[in-house]
C-alpha positions, 0 to 999 in steps of 0.5 A: 500500500502506498502512502499519501504524501504531505506535498503535492505537485506545484507546491513550494517546499524547503529542504531540511536535510542534505547538501541542499539544506535551506534551499526552496524549490517547486515540486515537479513530480511526486513518487508516492510508491518510493516516498520521493519527490523531484524538486526544481533546482535541488539535488542537481546530478551530472549525467554523461550521455553517449550518443546512441544514434547517429544524430543524437547529441552527446555531452554532460547534462545536469538534471534534478535527482529525487529526494526523500519526502521526509527531507522536505517541508511545505514552505509558508510564505507568511512565516518565510520558512518550512512548516508542518501542516495540519488539515482543516475542513471549511464550511463548504465541506472541502478540506485544506492544508494549513500552516501549523504556526500561523494558520495560512491555507495552502490549498485554494 
C-alpha cells in the first residue's frame, strides 16, 4: 500500500536535510510508491550521455535527482520558512492544508 504524501505537485517546499539544506524549490513530480519527490533546482546530478544514434547529441547534462519526502517541508510564505501542516475542513465541506504556526491555507 502506498502512502499519501504531505506535498503535492506545484507546491513550494524547503529542504531540511542534505547538501541542499535551506534551499526552496517547486515540486515537479511526486513518487508516492518510493516516498520521493523531484524538486526544481535541488539535488542537481551530472549525467554523461553517449550518443546512441547517429544524430543524437552527446555531452554532460545536469538534471534534478529525487529526494526523500521526509527531507522536505511545505514552505509558508507568511512565516518565510518550512512548516508542518495540519488539515482543516471549511464550511463548504472541502478540506485544506494549513500552516501549523500561523494558520495560512495552502490549498485554494
